[in-house]
C-alpha positions as CSV (number, residue, x, y, z in Angstrom):
1,M,21.9,-14.7,5.4
2,A,23.8,-11.5,5.9
3,I,22.3,-8.7,8.0
4,G,22.9,-5.2,6.9
5,G,24.1,-3.7,10.1
6,G,24.4,-3.9,13.9
7,A,26.4,-6.0,16.3
8,H,24.8,-9.2,15.1
9,S,25.6,-8.8,11.4
10,T,27.5,-11.5,9.6
11,W,29.9,-11.4,6.7
12,G,28.2,-12.1,3.4
13,T,30.9,-14.5,2.3
14,R,34.1,-16.0,3.8
15,F,36.0,-14.3,1.0
16,G,34.6,-10.9,2.1
17,F,35.7,-11.6,5.7
18,L,39.2,-12.6,4.6
19,M,39.6,-9.6,2.4
20,A,38.5,-7.3,5.3
21,A,40.8,-9.0,7.8
22,I,43.8,-9.0,5.5
23,G,43.1,-5.4,4.5
24,S,43.0,-4.4,8.2
25,S,46.4,-6.1,8.7
26,V,48.0,-4.8,5.5
27,G,48.8,-1.1,6.3
28,L,51.4,1.5,5.6
29,G,53.9,-0.3,7.8
30,N,54.0,-3.2,5.4
31,F,55.4,-0.9,2.8
32,W,58.2,0.9,4.6
33,R,58.9,-0.7,7.9
34,F,59.2,-4.4,7.2
35,P,61.6,-4.2,4.2
36,Y,64.1,-1.8,5.8
37,V,63.9,-3.5,9.3
38,A,64.6,-6.9,7.6
39,G,67.5,-5.5,5.6
40,E,69.1,-3.8,8.7
41,N,68.8,-6.9,10.8
42,G,70.4,-9.6,8.8
43,G,68.1,-9.9,5.8
44,A,67.1,-13.5,5.3
45,A,68.1,-14.4,8.9
46,F,65.7,-11.7,10.2
47,I,62.9,-13.0,7.9
48,V,63.3,-16.5,9.3
49,I,63.1,-15.2,12.9
50,Y,60.1,-13.0,11.9
51,L,58.2,-16.0,10.4
52,V,58.8,-17.9,13.6
53,C,57.4,-15.0,15.7
54,V,54.4,-14.8,13.3
55,V,53.6,-18.5,13.7
56,F,54.2,-18.8,17.4
57,I,53.2,-15.4,18.8
58,A,50.9,-13.4,16.4
59,L,48.9,-16.3,15.0
60,P,47.9,-17.7,18.5
61,I,46.7,-14.2,19.5
62,L,44.8,-13.8,16.3
63,M,43.1,-17.1,16.9
64,A,42.2,-16.1,20.4
65,E,40.8,-12.7,19.3
66,L,38.6,-14.2,16.6
67,S,37.4,-16.8,19.1
68,V,36.3,-14.2,21.6
69,G,34.5,-12.2,19.0
70,R,32.6,-15.1,17.4
71,H,31.7,-16.6,20.8
72,A,29.9,-13.4,22.0
73,R,29.0,-11.7,18.7
74,R,29.3,-8.3,20.3
75,S,31.7,-5.4,20.2
76,A,35.2,-6.0,21.5
77,V,34.3,-4.8,25.0
78,G,31.0,-6.7,25.0
79,S,32.5,-9.8,23.6
80,V,35.2,-10.1,26.4
81,Q,32.6,-9.3,29.0
82,K,30.2,-11.9,27.8
83,M,32.8,-14.6,27.4
84,A,34.0,-13.8,31.0
85,F,30.5,-14.2,32.2
86,N,30.1,-17.5,30.5
87,A,33.4,-18.6,31.9
88,G,32.4,-17.7,35.4
89,A,35.1,-15.0,35.5
90,P,34.7,-11.4,36.9
91,G,33.4,-8.8,34.5
92,I,36.4,-6.7,35.1
93,W,38.1,-8.7,32.3
94,S,36.2,-6.4,29.9
95,V,39.1,-4.0,30.5
96,A,41.0,-6.1,27.9
97,G,38.4,-4.9,25.3
98,W,38.6,-1.3,26.6
99,V,42.4,-1.2,26.4
100,A,42.4,-2.7,22.9
101,M,39.7,-0.4,21.6
102,A,41.5,2.7,23.1
103,G,44.7,1.7,21.3
104,G,42.9,1.4,18.0
105,I,41.3,4.8,18.4
106,F,44.6,6.5,19.2
107,I,46.1,4.8,16.1
108,L,43.4,6.1,13.8
109,C,43.7,9.7,15.2
110,F,47.2,10.0,13.8
111,Y,47.1,7.3,11.1
112,S,44.4,9.3,9.3
113,V,46.8,12.3,9.2
114,V,49.5,10.2,7.6
115,A,46.9,8.7,5.2
116,G,46.1,12.3,4.3
117,W,49.7,12.8,3.3
118,V,49.4,9.7,1.0
119,V,46.2,11.2,-0.6
120,A,48.1,14.4,-1.3
121,Y,50.9,12.5,-2.9
122,V,48.5,10.6,-5.1
123,F,47.3,13.8,-6.6
124,Q,50.8,15.4,-6.8
125,M,52.3,12.4,-8.4
126,A,49.4,12.0,-10.9
127,T,49.7,15.6,-12.0
128,G,53.5,15.2,-12.6
129,Q,54.5,17.8,-9.9
130,F,57.6,15.7,-8.9
131,M,58.9,14.9,-12.4
132,G,62.4,16.1,-13.1
133,L,63.0,17.5,-9.7
134,S,66.3,16.8,-7.7
135,T,66.4,14.7,-4.6
136,D,66.7,17.7,-2.3
137,V,63.8,19.5,-3.9
138,V,61.6,16.4,-3.6
139,A,62.5,16.0,0.0
140,G,61.7,19.7,0.5
141,R,58.3,19.2,-1.0
142,F,57.4,16.8,1.9
143,E,58.6,19.4,4.5
144,E,56.5,22.0,2.8
145,L,53.4,19.7,2.9
146,I,53.6,18.8,6.6
147,G,54.4,22.5,7.4
148,D,51.2,23.6,5.7
149,T,48.7,22.7,8.4
150,N,45.7,23.8,6.5
151,A,46.6,21.5,3.6
152,V,47.3,18.6,5.9
153,I,43.9,19.1,7.7
154,G,42.2,19.3,4.3
155,W,43.7,15.9,3.1
156,H,43.1,14.4,6.6
157,T,39.4,15.6,6.3
158,A,39.0,14.0,2.9
159,F,40.4,10.7,4.0
160,M,38.1,10.6,7.1
161,I,35.0,11.4,5.0
162,V,35.7,8.4,2.8
163,T,36.4,6.2,5.9
164,V,33.2,7.3,7.7
165,G,31.2,6.9,4.5
166,I,32.2,3.3,4.0
167,V,31.7,2.3,7.7
168,S,28.3,4.0,7.9
169,L,26.9,1.8,5.1
170,G,27.3,-1.3,7.3
171,V,29.3,-4.5,7.5
172,T,28.2,-6.1,4.3
173,K,27.0,-3.1,2.2
174,G,29.9,-0.9,3.2
175,I,33.0,-2.6,4.5
176,E,32.7,-6.0,2.8
177,R,31.7,-4.5,-0.6
178,A,34.6,-2.0,-0.4
179,V,37.3,-4.6,0.5
180,T,36.2,-7.1,-2.1
181,I,36.9,-4.5,-4.7
182,L,39.9,-2.8,-3.1
183,M,42.0,-5.8,-2.0
184,P,42.0,-7.7,-5.3
185,L,42.9,-4.4,-7.0
186,F,45.7,-3.9,-4.4
187,F,47.2,-7.4,-5.0
188,T,47.0,-6.9,-8.8
189,M,48.7,-3.5,-8.7
190,L,51.4,-4.7,-6.3
191,L,52.3,-7.7,-8.5
192,A,52.4,-5.5,-11.5
193,L,54.7,-3.1,-9.7
194,V,57.1,-6.0,-8.8
195,I,57.1,-7.2,-12.4
196,Y,57.9,-3.6,-13.6
197,A,60.7,-3.3,-11.0
198,A,62.2,-6.6,-12.1
199,F,62.5,-5.4,-15.7
200,T,63.5,-1.7,-15.2
201,A,65.3,-1.5,-11.8
202,D,67.9,-3.3,-9.7
203,M,66.0,-6.4,-8.6
204,S,69.2,-8.4,-7.9
205,A,70.3,-5.9,-5.3
206,A,66.9,-5.9,-3.7
207,L,67.0,-9.7,-3.5
208,A,70.4,-9.7,-2.0
209,Y,69.4,-7.0,0.5
210,L,66.3,-8.9,1.7
211,F,67.3,-12.6,1.3
212,T,71.1,-12.8,1.9
213,P,71.6,-14.0,5.5
214,D,73.9,-11.8,7.6
215,F,74.3,-13.6,10.9
216,S,76.7,-11.0,12.2
217,E,73.7,-8.7,12.5
218,I,71.7,-11.2,14.7
219,G,71.5,-10.5,18.4
220,P,68.9,-9.9,21.1
221,Q,67.8,-6.7,19.5
222,T,67.1,-8.6,16.3
223,F,64.8,-11.0,18.0
224,L,63.0,-8.1,19.7
225,A,62.6,-6.2,16.4
226,A,61.2,-9.4,14.7
227,L,58.9,-10.0,17.6
228,G,57.5,-6.4,17.6
229,Q,57.2,-6.4,13.8
230,A,55.2,-9.7,13.8
231,F,52.9,-8.4,16.6
232,F,52.1,-5.0,15.0
233,S,52.0,-6.2,11.4
234,I,49.2,-8.7,11.9
235,G,47.1,-6.1,13.7
236,V,46.4,-8.0,17.0
237,G,45.9,-6.1,20.2
238,S,43.7,-3.4,18.7
239,A,40.3,-5.0,19.0
240,I,39.9,-5.2,15.2
241,M,40.0,-9.0,15.0
242,I,37.6,-9.4,18.0
243,T,35.2,-7.1,16.2
244,Y,35.6,-8.7,12.8
245,G,35.3,-12.2,14.5
246,S,31.9,-11.2,15.9
247,Y,30.5,-11.2,12.4
248,L,31.7,-14.7,11.5
249,P,29.3,-17.6,11.2
250,R,29.6,-20.5,13.6
251,T,30.8,-22.8,10.8
252,D,34.0,-20.8,10.0
253,N,37.2,-22.6,10.8
254,L,38.9,-19.9,12.9
255,A,42.4,-21.6,12.8
256,G,42.3,-21.8,9.1
257,S,41.1,-18.2,8.6
258,A,43.8,-17.0,11.0
259,T,46.5,-18.8,9.1
260,I,45.4,-17.3,5.8
261,I,45.3,-13.8,7.3
262,T,48.8,-14.1,8.8
263,G,50.2,-15.7,5.7
264,A,48.8,-13.1,3.4
265,D,50.0,-10.2,5.5
266,T,53.5,-11.6,5.7
267,L,53.6,-12.2,1.9
268,V,52.5,-8.7,1.2
269,A,55.3,-7.3,3.5
270,I,57.9,-9.3,1.6
271,V,56.5,-8.6,-1.8
272,A,56.4,-4.9,-1.0
273,G,60.1,-5.0,-0.4
274,L,60.5,-6.5,-3.9
275,A,58.4,-3.6,-5.3
276,I,60.3,-0.9,-3.5
277,F,63.9,-1.7,-3.1
278,P,64.8,-2.3,-6.8
279,F,64.1,1.4,-7.4
280,V,65.9,2.4,-4.2
281,F,69.1,0.6,-5.3
282,A,68.8,1.5,-9.0
283,F,69.0,5.2,-8.0
284,A,71.6,4.8,-5.2
285,L,69.1,5.9,-2.5
286,D,69.2,5.1,1.2
287,P,67.5,1.8,1.9
288,A,67.4,2.5,5.6
289,A,65.6,5.8,5.3
290,G,62.6,4.5,7.4
291,P,59.5,6.6,7.2
292,A,61.3,9.1,5.0
293,L,61.5,6.3,2.4
294,F,57.8,6.8,1.7
295,F,57.6,10.5,1.2
296,Q,61.1,11.6,0.2
297,T,63.3,8.7,-1.0
298,L,60.9,6.9,-3.3
299,P,59.4,10.0,-4.8
300,S,63.0,11.0,-5.7
301,A,63.4,7.8,-7.6
302,F,60.0,8.2,-9.4
303,A,60.9,11.7,-10.4
304,Q,64.0,10.5,-12.2
305,M,62.7,7.3,-14.0
306,P,60.9,6.9,-17.3
307,A,57.2,6.7,-16.7
308,G,57.9,7.6,-13.1
309,Q,54.7,9.7,-13.0
310,Y,52.6,6.7,-13.6
311,V,54.6,4.2,-11.5
312,G,54.6,6.7,-8.6
313,T,50.9,7.3,-8.9
314,A,50.3,3.5,-8.8
315,F,52.5,3.2,-5.7
316,F,50.7,5.8,-3.8
317,V,47.3,4.4,-4.8
318,L,48.5,1.1,-3.4
319,A,49.4,2.9,-0.2
320,F,46.0,4.7,-0.1
321,I,44.2,1.3,-0.4
322,A,46.3,-0.1,2.4
323,A,45.6,2.9,4.6
324,L,41.9,2.9,3.9
325,T,41.3,-0.8,4.6
326,S,43.1,-0.4,7.9
327,S,41.2,2.8,8.9
328,I,37.8,1.4,8.2
329,S,38.5,-1.6,10.5
330,L,39.7,0.8,13.3
331,L,36.6,2.9,13.0
332,Q,34.4,-0.1,12.9
333,V,35.7,-1.2,16.3
334,V,34.3,1.9,18.1
335,V,31.2,2.0,15.9
336,A,30.3,-1.5,16.9
337,F,30.6,-0.5,20.5
338,A,28.5,2.6,20.0
339,E,25.7,0.6,18.4
340,E,25.5,-1.6,21.5
341,H,25.5,1.2,24.0
342,T,23.8,4.3,22.3
343,D,20.8,5.1,20.2
344,F,22.9,6.8,17.5
345,G,22.5,3.9,15.0
346,R,25.2,2.9,12.6
347,T,25.3,6.1,10.6
348,G,25.1,8.4,13.6
349,S,27.8,6.4,15.4
350,A,30.1,6.5,12.4
351,V,29.7,10.2,12.0
352,F,29.9,11.0,15.7
353,F,33.1,9.1,16.4
354,G,34.5,10.0,13.0
355,V,34.2,13.7,13.9
356,I,35.9,13.1,17.3
357,I,38.7,11.2,15.7
358,W,39.0,13.9,13.0
359,L,39.2,16.6,15.7
360,V,42.0,14.8,17.6
361,G,43.7,14.2,14.3
362,C,43.6,17.9,13.6
363,G,45.5,18.4,16.9
364,A,48.1,15.9,15.7
365,A,48.4,17.8,12.5
366,F,49.1,21.0,14.4
367,S,51.5,19.5,17.0
368,G,54.2,17.1,16.2
369,G,54.6,16.4,19.9
370,F,50.9,15.4,20.2
371,F,51.3,13.2,17.1
372,D,54.2,11.4,18.7
373,L,52.3,11.1,22.0
374,L,49.4,9.3,20.2
375,D,51.9,7.1,18.4
376,T,53.7,6.2,21.6
377,L,50.6,5.6,23.7
378,S,49.1,3.3,21.1
379,G,52.2,1.4,20.0
380,S,54.1,1.2,23.2
381,V,51.3,0.8,25.8
382,F,47.8,0.1,24.7
383,L,48.3,-2.4,21.8
384,P,50.8,-4.7,23.6
385,L,48.8,-4.4,26.8
386,G,45.6,-5.4,25.0
387,G,47.4,-8.4,23.4
388,L,48.8,-9.4,26.7
389,L,45.4,-9.3,28.5
390,I,43.7,-11.3,25.7
391,A,46.4,-13.9,25.9
392,V,46.1,-14.3,29.7
393,F,42.3,-14.2,29.5
394,T,41.9,-16.9,26.8
395,G,44.8,-19.0,28.1
396,W,44.2,-18.9,31.9
397,V,40.8,-17.5,32.6
398,V,38.5,-19.1,30.0
399,A,38.0,-22.8,30.4
400,R,39.8,-25.1,28.1
401,S,36.5,-26.7,27.0
402,L,35.0,-23.3,26.0
403,M,38.0,-22.4,23.8
404,R,38.0,-25.9,22.3
405,H,34.4,-25.3,21.3
406,E,35.3,-22.1,19.5
407,L,38.3,-23.7,17.8
408,A,36.5,-26.8,16.9
409,G,37.8,-26.7,13.3
410,A,41.4,-27.2,14.6
411,S,42.8,-30.7,15.1
412,N,43.6,-31.8,18.6
413,L,47.3,-31.4,18.0
414,V,46.9,-27.8,16.7
415,F,44.6,-26.9,19.6
416,N,47.0,-28.3,22.2
417,I,49.9,-26.4,20.6
418,W,47.8,-23.2,20.5
419,R,46.8,-23.6,24.2
420,F,50.4,-24.1,25.3
421,L,51.6,-21.1,23.3
422,I,48.8,-18.8,24.5
423,R,49.4,-19.8,28.1
424,F,53.1,-19.7,28.3
425,L,55.2,-18.4,25.3
426,V,52.8,-15.6,24.1
427,P,52.4,-13.7,27.4
428,I,56.2,-13.7,27.9
429,A,56.8,-12.5,24.4
430,V,54.2,-9.7,24.5
431,F,55.3,-8.6,27.9
432,L,58.8,-8.1,26.4
433,I,57.2,-5.9,23.6
434,L,55.4,-3.9,26.3
435,A,58.4,-3.5,28.5
436,A,60.7,-2.5,25.5
437,G,58.1,-0.1,24.2
438,I,57.6,1.7,27.6
439,A,61.4,1.7,28.2
440,S,62.0,3.2,24.8
441,A,59.3,5.9,25.4
442,F,61.1,7.0,28.5
443,G,64.6,6.7,27.0
444,V,65.6,3.7,29.1
445,S,67.7,0.9,27.6
446,L,66.9,-2.7,28.6
447,P,69.8,-4.8,29.6
448,G,71.0,-7.0,26.7
449,L,68.8,-5.2,24.2
450,Q,71.0,-2.3,23.2
451,G,71.5,-2.2,19.4
């Protein structure tokens, strides 16, 4: 039976958990980063490498994080600490939970600002403010938005209010109820957008861009790009999956759930490319525009197409849903911790930390340098370090028998493969992500990885 709140809550249904976990993985990066990175790194060849990285790197970490959370049924920090105690290991291993939680908090501080931009575009697109404007004027609208600090903080505030409101209602009444509505709506709208693109835009060019192998583009940098994309896209290393795993019943097959989550996230990333790039190519826009694709390139296409007002509104509503389901999972991580260690209660914890995150986000809205610092600290340091610590902890510190008990639903073959990967391949791969991220942050080129 589901419990309404607290660290010992459980998901009301497996479907609710899967929607929450998939929603936490499917974020804004699925919309803009995966498609253009794939196209710039060999198309289908990159996608194959990416899928290998998902299966052999991201999936094992996801299984490990869900196992830690369900074993202890506490917050991320408390779960790692309790599992370490049960494994006869020093309590200092709780640092893995601290690092992962810190990374998630840093992400939400600037992510909520970007999500505020998305909310602004939902309203601007819905009211037809972009229609008929030239590409340069549309691009200038984005510069105007981010230059209007008061407006950015207003949209950032609105987004955080919604996030805090959902999390404060609890695991089942808030998060699960929201995602069981939002995620099916998301999938339906995304599929409808792909169908519309197939009939009205240049789908053949998009298919060629994403799925034509270009092996001349494959090199060490391609493998690192695929590895990093797989790690960050699934959402491991941020304590989300440890926290969400703590609400799982003992009967859940963690290996099966982890496979569904990674599969759905990957599918959304690929399908998003099929929804976006037909419009990009139909209007001769730049497919490698990166983040600008979201707020400048695509709105330019919507402004010029028939029914663009409605198609553009649907697109930014999709982006809003992706941002919201990710943000509530990030806030839930710190709220679960606060419920264990304070007397604030769920609502008080959600409001207290929501306000702190909102204040830091306001700083990011005022200062682009501070925004970049939060991005760098989370993506280049805390998330890969958190993933590395969890891999070493579950692979080398926790006894094999304890992990086998948590992954009882997996066959012996699957478990043995998982254990080999989490002990040997995963730590090396995540260390490469960490090293590359730190090197990039300090402007250092790693040997053999220039690209």
